[in-house]
C-alpha positions as CSV (number, residue, x, y, z in Angstrom):
1,M,0.0,-0.3,-0.2
2,A,1.1,3.2,-0.5
3,K,2.5,5.6,2.4
4,S,0.2,8.1,4.0
5,S,1.3,11.3,5.5
6,S,-1.1,13.8,7.2
7,V,-1.9,17.1,5.2
8,Y,-4.1,20.1,7.3
9,V,-6.6,21.6,4.9
10,C,-9.0,24.5,5.3
11,S,-12.3,23.8,4.7
12,A,-13.0,27.4,4.1
13,C,-10.5,28.2,1.3
14,G,-9.0,24.9,0.4
15,A,-5.3,25.8,1.7
16,E,-2.7,23.4,2.8
17,L,-0.8,23.5,5.8
18,P,2.2,21.5,6.9
19,K,0.7,21.6,10.8
20,W,-2.5,22.7,12.3
21,Q,-3.2,26.0,13.6
22,G,-6.1,27.7,14.9
23,R,-7.0,30.3,12.4
24,C,-6.0,29.4,8.5
25,P,-3.3,32.4,7.5
26,E,-4.7,32.4,4.0
27,C,-8.4,33.6,4.6
28,G,-8.2,34.3,8.1
29,E,-11.2,32.2,9.4
30,W,-11.1,30.1,12.7
31,N,-11.3,26.5,13.3
32,T,-11.6,25.5,9.9
33,I,-8.3,23.5,9.5
34,E,-9.0,19.7,9.5
35,E,-6.4,16.8,9.2
36,T,-6.5,14.5,6.4
37,L,-4.7,11.7,5.4
38,A,-3.0,12.0,1.5
39,P,-1.3,9.0,0.2
40,S,1.9,9.5,-1.6
41,G,0.4,8.1,-5.1
42,N,-2.4,10.1,-4.9
43,R,-5.5,10.3,-7.4
44,P,-4.7,7.1,-9.3
45,L,-7.8,7.4,-11.3
46,Q,-6.4,10.5,-13.0
47,V,-3.3,9.0,-13.6
48,K,-5.0,6.2,-15.5
49,A,-6.9,8.8,-17.2
50,A,-3.8,10.6,-18.3
51,Q,-2.3,7.5,-19.7
52,G,-5.4,6.7,-22.0
53,S,-5.2,10.3,-23.2
54,A,-1.5,9.9,-24.2
55,S,-1.9,6.9,-25.9
56,R,-4.5,8.7,-28.1
57,G,-1.8,11.2,-29.2
58,G,-2.1,13.8,-25.8
59,R,-5.9,14.2,-26.9
60,F,-8.9,13.8,-24.9
61,S,-12.1,12.9,-26.7
62,G,-14.7,14.9,-24.9
63,F,-15.7,18.6,-24.8
64,A,-12.4,19.5,-22.6
65,G,-10.7,18.6,-25.8
66,A,-7.6,19.6,-24.8
67,Q,-4.8,19.6,-27.6
68,E,-1.6,18.3,-27.6
69,S,0.9,19.7,-25.6
70,G,2.7,22.9,-27.0
71,A,1.4,26.4,-27.9
72,V,-0.8,27.7,-30.3
73,D,-2.2,31.0,-31.8
74,L,-5.4,31.8,-30.1
75,G,-6.7,33.3,-33.3
76,S,-6.3,29.7,-34.7
77,V,-8.5,28.4,-32.2
78,P,-12.1,27.2,-34.0
79,L,-15.0,29.2,-32.7
80,T,-17.5,26.6,-32.8
81,Q,-21.2,27.0,-31.1
82,I,-21.4,25.1,-28.1
83,P,-24.6,23.0,-28.6
84,R,-26.7,23.3,-25.6
85,I,-29.5,21.0,-24.3
86,H,-33.2,22.2,-23.0
87,S,-33.5,21.0,-19.5
88,G,-37.1,21.7,-19.4
89,F,-37.4,24.8,-17.3
90,G,-36.6,28.1,-19.2
91,E,-35.6,29.7,-15.7
92,L,-32.7,27.3,-15.3
93,D,-31.7,27.3,-18.9
94,R,-31.5,31.3,-18.3
95,V,-29.1,31.0,-15.2
96,L,-27.1,28.4,-17.2
97,G,-26.5,30.7,-19.7
98,G,-28.8,29.1,-22.7
99,G,-29.1,25.2,-21.4
100,I,-26.9,22.3,-20.5
101,V,-23.6,22.4,-22.3
102,P,-22.4,18.5,-23.0
103,G,-19.2,17.9,-20.4
104,A,-20.2,20.8,-18.3
105,V,-20.2,20.0,-14.3
106,V,-22.7,21.9,-12.2
107,L,-22.8,22.2,-8.8
108,I,-26.1,23.2,-7.0
109,G,-26.2,23.9,-3.8
110,G,-29.2,24.9,-1.2
111,N,-30.8,24.7,2.6
112,P,-32.3,21.3,3.2
113,G,-35.9,21.5,2.0
114,A,-35.0,24.2,-0.6
115,G,-35.8,21.8,-3.3
116,K,-32.6,20.5,-4.9
117,S,-33.4,17.4,-5.3
118,T,-37.1,17.9,-6.5
119,L,-35.7,20.6,-9.4
120,L,-33.2,18.0,-10.8
121,L,-35.7,15.3,-10.6
122,Q,-37.8,17.0,-12.6
123,M,-35.3,17.7,-15.3
124,V,-34.1,14.6,-15.9
125,S,-37.7,13.3,-16.1
126,F,-38.2,15.5,-19.0
127,L,-34.7,15.0,-20.4
128,A,-35.2,11.1,-20.6
129,A,-37.5,11.5,-23.5
130,N,-34.9,12.5,-25.8
131,V,-31.7,12.1,-23.9
132,K,-29.9,9.0,-21.5
133,V,-29.8,10.0,-18.1
134,L,-28.7,8.4,-14.7
135,Y,-29.6,9.6,-11.1
136,V,-27.3,8.3,-8.8
137,T,-28.8,8.7,-5.1
138,G,-26.7,8.3,-2.0
139,E,-28.7,9.6,0.7
140,E,-32.4,8.1,-0.3
141,S,-33.5,4.9,-1.3
142,L,-34.8,3.7,-4.6
143,Q,-38.4,3.5,-3.1
144,Q,-38.0,7.2,-1.5
145,V,-37.1,8.6,-4.7
146,A,-40.1,6.8,-6.8
147,L,-42.2,7.8,-4.1
148,R,-41.4,11.6,-5.0
149,A,-41.6,11.4,-8.4
150,G,-45.1,9.7,-8.4
151,R,-46.2,12.3,-5.8
152,L,-44.8,15.1,-8.1
153,G,-46.8,13.1,-11.2
154,L,-43.5,12.8,-13.3
155,N,-43.1,10.1,-16.3
156,T,-40.0,8.4,-14.9
157,A,-40.4,5.4,-17.2
158,K,-37.0,5.9,-19.1
159,V,-35.2,7.7,-15.7
160,R,-32.2,5.0,-15.1
161,I,-31.4,5.3,-11.5
162,A,-29.2,3.8,-8.7
163,T,-28.2,4.0,-5.2
164,E,-24.3,4.5,-4.9
165,T,-21.9,6.2,-3.1
166,G,-18.3,4.8,-4.1
167,V,-17.0,6.8,-7.0
168,D,-15.1,4.2,-8.5
169,R,-18.3,2.2,-8.5
170,I,-20.2,5.3,-10.1
171,I,-17.8,5.7,-13.0
172,F,-17.8,2.1,-13.7
173,L,-21.7,2.3,-14.0
174,C,-21.6,5.4,-16.3
175,E,-19.0,3.1,-18.7
176,K,-21.5,0.9,-18.7
177,E,-24.9,2.9,-19.1
178,E,-23.5,5.9,-21.3
179,P,-25.5,8.3,-20.0
180,Q,-25.4,11.8,-21.3
181,V,-26.9,13.5,-18.1
182,L,-25.3,12.3,-14.7
183,I,-26.8,13.5,-11.6
184,I,-25.0,13.0,-7.9
185,D,-26.8,13.3,-5.0
186,S,-25.2,14.3,-3.1
187,I,-21.3,15.1,-3.3
188,Q,-21.2,15.2,0.3
189,V,-21.8,11.5,0.7
190,M,-19.2,10.4,-2.2
191,Y,-15.9,8.8,-1.1
192,M,-13.0,7.3,-2.9
193,D,-11.4,4.1,-2.1
194,G,-7.7,5.3,-1.9
195,I,-8.5,8.1,0.8
196,S,-9.2,6.6,4.5
197,S,-10.7,9.9,5.7
198,A,-14.6,9.2,6.4
199,P,-17.0,10.5,3.6
200,G,-17.5,14.3,3.9
201,S,-14.4,15.1,5.0
202,V,-12.1,18.0,2.7
203,S,-10.3,15.2,0.8
204,Q,-13.1,12.8,0.0
205,V,-15.3,15.6,-1.0
206,R,-12.3,17.3,-3.2
207,E,-10.9,14.0,-4.6
208,S,-14.7,12.9,-5.8
209,A,-15.5,16.2,-7.4
210,A,-12.1,16.3,-9.1
211,A,-12.4,12.4,-10.5
212,L,-16.1,13.3,-11.2
213,T,-15.2,16.5,-13.1
214,Q,-12.4,14.7,-15.1
215,F,-14.2,11.7,-15.8
216,A,-17.2,14.2,-17.2
217,K,-14.6,16.2,-19.7
218,R,-13.0,12.7,-20.6
219,K,-16.6,11.3,-21.6
220,N,-18.5,14.5,-22.6
221,I,-21.1,13.9,-19.9
222,S,-22.9,16.7,-18.1
223,V,-22.9,16.1,-14.4
224,F,-25.0,17.8,-12.0
225,M,-23.6,17.4,-8.2
226,I,-25.8,18.7,-5.2
227,G,-23.7,20.4,-2.5
228,H,-24.7,20.9,1.1
229,V,-24.5,24.4,2.3
230,T,-23.2,25.7,5.9
231,K,-25.2,27.7,8.5
232,E,-23.7,30.7,6.7
233,G,-25.6,29.9,3.6
234,S,-22.1,29.2,1.9
235,L,-21.3,25.8,-0.1
236,A,-20.0,23.2,2.3
237,G,-16.8,21.9,1.7
238,P,-13.5,23.2,0.3
239,K,-13.4,26.1,-1.8
240,I,-11.7,24.0,-4.5
241,L,-15.0,22.4,-5.2
242,E,-16.5,25.5,-6.9
243,H,-13.1,26.2,-8.7
244,C,-12.9,22.8,-10.5
245,V,-17.0,23.2,-11.4
246,D,-18.1,24.6,-14.4
247,C,-21.0,26.1,-13.2
248,S,-22.1,26.9,-9.5
249,L,-26.0,27.6,-8.4
250,L,-27.4,28.2,-5.0
251,L,-31.0,27.4,-4.5
252,D,-32.3,30.0,-2.0
253,G,-35.7,30.2,-0.3
254,D,-37.1,30.3,2.9
255,R,-39.4,27.2,4.3
256,D,-42.2,29.7,5.0
257,S,-42.1,31.1,1.3
258,R,-43.4,29.1,-1.5
259,F,-41.0,30.8,-4.0
260,R,-37.3,29.9,-4.8
261,T,-34.4,31.7,-6.1
262,L,-31.7,30.3,-8.3
263,R,-28.6,32.4,-8.2
264,C,-25.9,31.8,-10.6
265,Q,-22.0,32.5,-8.7
266,K,-19.9,31.4,-11.1
267,N,-20.5,30.2,-14.8
268,R,-18.0,29.6,-18.0
269,F,-20.8,29.5,-20.4
270,G,-22.8,32.3,-19.7
271,A,-23.8,35.9,-17.1
272,V,-22.7,35.4,-13.5
273,N,-25.3,36.6,-10.9
274,E,-28.3,35.4,-13.4
275,I,-31.3,34.5,-11.2
276,G,-34.2,32.3,-11.8
277,V,-37.4,32.4,-9.7
278,F,-39.7,29.2,-9.2
279,A,-42.7,28.5,-7.0
280,M,-43.1,25.5,-4.9
281,V,-45.9,23.9,-5.6
282,D,-47.9,20.5,-4.7
283,K,-46.1,19.3,-8.0
284,G,-42.8,20.6,-7.4
285,L,-40.8,23.5,-8.6
286,R,-43.0,25.8,-11.1
287,E,-41.0,28.5,-13.0
288,I,-42.4,32.1,-12.7
289,D,-41.8,33.6,-16.0
290,N,-42.6,37.5,-14.9
291,P,-40.9,37.3,-11.4
292,S,-41.6,41.3,-11.1
293,A,-45.4,40.8,-11.1
294,I,-44.9,38.4,-8.2
295,F,-42.4,40.7,-6.0
296,L,-44.8,43.9,-6.5
297,N,-47.7,42.3,-5.0
298,R,-48.5,45.6,-3.3
299,T,-52.0,46.4,-1.4
300,E,-53.9,49.2,-2.8
301,V,-52.8,51.9,0.0
302,V,-49.1,52.2,0.2
303,S,-47.8,52.7,3.5
304,P,-44.8,55.2,4.4
305,G,-41.7,53.5,4.0
306,S,-42.2,51.4,0.6
307,A,-40.5,52.1,-2.5
308,V,-40.0,50.3,-5.7
309,M,-36.5,49.6,-6.9
310,V,-35.5,48.5,-10.1
311,I,-32.0,46.2,-9.8
312,W,-30.2,44.5,-12.5
313,E,-30.1,40.5,-12.4
314,G,-27.7,38.9,-14.6
315,S,-29.2,40.3,-17.8
316,R,-32.6,41.4,-17.6
317,P,-34.3,44.1,-15.2
318,L,-36.2,43.0,-11.9
319,L,-38.8,45.3,-10.2
320,V,-38.7,44.7,-6.2
321,E,-40.4,46.4,-3.4
322,L,-38.0,47.7,-0.5
323,Q,-39.4,48.6,2.9
324,A,-37.7,50.6,5.8
325,L,-39.3,51.0,9.2
326,V,-37.7,54.2,11.2
327,D,-39.1,54.2,15.2
328,S,-37.9,55.8,18.2
329,T,-35.6,53.5,19.9
330,Q,-36.6,51.7,23.2
331,Y,-33.1,51.0,24.6
332,G,-30.0,52.8,24.5
333,N,-28.6,51.6,21.5
334,P,-30.7,52.1,18.6
335,R,-31.2,48.8,16.2
336,R,-30.0,48.5,12.7
337,L,-31.2,45.2,11.0
338,T,-31.5,44.5,7.2
339,I,-33.0,41.8,5.4
340,G,-31.7,41.3,1.7
341,T,-29.3,44.3,1.9
342,E,-25.9,44.7,3.3
343,A,-25.6,46.3,6.8
344,N,-22.5,48.2,6.1
345,R,-24.1,49.8,3.4
346,L,-27.3,50.8,5.6
347,A,-24.8,52.2,7.7
348,M,-22.6,54.3,5.4
349,L,-26.2,55.7,3.9
350,L,-27.4,56.9,7.1
351,A,-24.0,58.8,7.6
352,V,-24.4,60.4,4.4
353,L,-27.9,61.3,5.1
354,H,-26.8,63.1,8.4
355,R,-24.0,64.8,7.1
356,H,-25.0,66.0,3.6
357,G,-28.9,65.8,4.0
358,G,-29.1,66.9,7.9
359,V,-31.4,64.1,9.1
360,S,-30.0,62.7,12.1
361,M,-31.5,59.2,12.6
362,G,-28.9,57.9,15.6
363,D,-31.4,57.9,18.2
364,Q,-34.1,55.9,15.9
365,D,-34.4,51.8,15.3
366,V,-33.8,51.4,11.6
367,F,-34.9,48.4,10.2
368,V,-35.1,47.5,6.1
369,N,-36.4,44.6,4.4
370,V,-36.8,43.3,0.5
371,V,-39.8,41.8,-0.1
372,G,-39.9,38.4,-1.5
373,G,-36.7,37.4,-0.2
374,V,-34.4,38.8,-3.0
375,K,-31.0,39.5,-2.1
376,V,-29.9,42.9,-3.6
377,E,-26.2,43.2,-4.4
378,E,-25.7,46.0,-6.3
379,T,-25.4,49.6,-5.6
380,S,-28.9,50.7,-7.4
381,S,-30.2,50.3,-4.5
382,D,-28.8,53.3,-2.6
383,L,-31.3,55.6,-3.9
384,P,-34.5,53.8,-3.0
385,L,-33.2,52.7,0.6
386,V,-32.5,56.4,1.3
387,A,-35.9,57.5,-0.2
388,A,-37.6,54.5,2.0
389,L,-36.2,56.0,5.3
390,L,-37.3,59.3,4.5
391,S,-40.6,58.2,3.9
392,S,-40.6,56.2,7.2
393,Y,-39.0,59.2,9.2
394,N,-41.3,61.6,7.4
395,S,-44.5,59.2,7.6
396,R,-45.3,60.5,4.2
397,A,-45.6,57.9,1.7
398,L,-44.2,57.8,-1.7
399,P,-46.4,57.9,-4.7
400,R,-47.5,54.2,-5.9
401,D,-46.6,54.7,-9.5
402,M,-43.0,55.7,-8.6
403,V,-39.8,53.9,-9.4
404,I,-36.3,54.8,-7.9
405,F,-33.0,53.5,-8.5
406,G,-29.3,55.0,-8.4
407,E,-26.2,54.9,-6.3
408,I,-25.1,57.2,-3.7
409,G,-21.4,58.5,-3.1
410,L,-20.1,59.4,0.2
411,S,-20.1,63.4,-0.9
412,G,-23.7,63.0,-1.1
413,E,-23.7,63.1,-5.4
414,I,-25.9,60.7,-7.2
415,R,-24.2,58.5,-9.4
416,P,-25.2,56.5,-12.6
417,V,-25.9,52.8,-12.9
418,Q,-25.4,50.3,-15.7
419,N,-28.6,49.8,-18.2
420,G,-30.6,52.8,-17.2
421,A,-32.5,52.8,-20.5
422,D,-33.7,49.4,-19.7
423,R,-34.4,49.8,-16.4
424,L,-36.9,52.4,-17.3
425,T,-38.4,50.7,-19.7
426,E,-39.5,47.8,-17.9
427,A,-40.8,49.8,-14.8
428,Y,-43.2,51.7,-17.5
429,K,-44.4,48.1,-18.8
430,H,-45.4,47.2,-15.3
431,G,-47.2,50.7,-15.1
432,F,-45.1,53.2,-13.7
433,K,-45.3,56.4,-14.6
434,Q,-42.6,58.6,-12.9
435,A,-39.3,58.0,-11.9
436,I,-36.5,59.2,-9.9
437,V,-33.0,58.2,-11.3
438,P,-29.6,59.6,-11.5
439,K,-29.1,62.5,-14.0
440,D,-26.5,60.6,-16.7
441,N,-29.2,57.7,-16.3
442,A,-32.0,60.2,-17.9
443,P,-33.3,59.0,-21.2
444,R,-32.2,60.9,-24.2
445,K,-35.7,60.4,-26.1
446,K,-38.8,61.3,-23.7
447,I,-41.0,58.2,-22.6
448,P,-44.5,58.7,-23.2
449,G,-46.6,58.6,-20.5
450,M,-43.7,58.6,-17.8
451,T,-42.3,61.8,-16.2
452,V,-38.7,61.3,-15.3
453,Y,-36.6,63.5,-12.5
454,P,-33.1,63.4,-12.9
455,V,-31.4,64.1,-9.8
456,S,-27.5,64.6,-9.1
457,S,-27.4,65.3,-5.4
458,L,-29.0,64.3,-2.4
459,S,-30.3,67.6,-1.9
460,E,-32.4,67.2,-5.0
461,V,-33.9,64.0,-4.0
462,M,-34.8,65.5,-0.9
463,S,-36.7,68.1,-2.1
464,L,-38.8,65.6,-4.7
465,I,-39.6,63.4,-1.5
């Protein structure tokens, strides 16, 4: 047997250290260093695959398609259209960049009960009519998967399924079945025979994902791997797990909410930060074609503190309602609570509002919420957030047909955001007749039926609200 040695690996960033430490020197996280056993002759499967590729003249036969060793001119590389496979969900195809790419490896993470297995089971049931699929489950029995498929009313007559956790045996089964799409549920329970650590450890997750990724490239198989998430909402396991895959998706949604958002965090074949919206119904996940209409389900009477903003998600605009509540604090220290936006961004905007707007909320509790569970990560929410704060603070509601977007600088200036014209067009389609936008985002041609108020400073915004 090969001689084994101890390797200390950080589960947060994947850094390897010669000895155990309480804090990782690479990423700064505490208590993330784990001891693993790495055999000296590691990755026998990859060595075998490399030898096989050398026998074919140094060329893989699948999508990875690496040329023989040597440099070539980048301009001489042929540009061919990558074929796509329709997944059965338009929203999933959007997030993937246009469909499933043969040979691509996709990692889907999410909280327990978010609907990861349900989404992939619905997808393979649709794909089985045209392509060969193989669903490998390591956490459930065949009867449990069959019961779920029956409850969802899916046609699974052509869906091939197996219960297996050994990566070597899964690859052997794929050599026999020759599927075009492979589902791994989940990567945290898979293990390699040559590694002595338990399934779910850093070394097992890393080597299992590397072996499956290399097999997918060599055989041109599309692989979907389900991954668990930590309590912070990030994908569990080493960071190299996200680096080796082609596409990393996160299915997010509260258990008490029927809506699920599928967000793309990494994509080598499409736009990053693309978002797809689904609704959990009795027959599984149903895609939402017009998510703006869902997130704008407002009451007839608009209360103070409510503002509608237009955010940009991937390749399309999205209208979302933002709510703010400003109230006198009942304790010594005022509270600052945000859901869906960054807490540090709120603290900065409160300081700008005090310094350049003359409005102090130091003795007020401030609560901010983005309706529908959407997480806003771009700076176009600065202006609607300040507008909602002023609306709640002064107990004066904003017009129901008004939409707001824009970035606020530290000196109180209003900065433009990308795709301003497309945001206004989307707002106009949903019946909004007024808009407060940065001056540089004002449309050159007047939009019929819409009044646009271009602003360049915080004082101009306060005079309008």
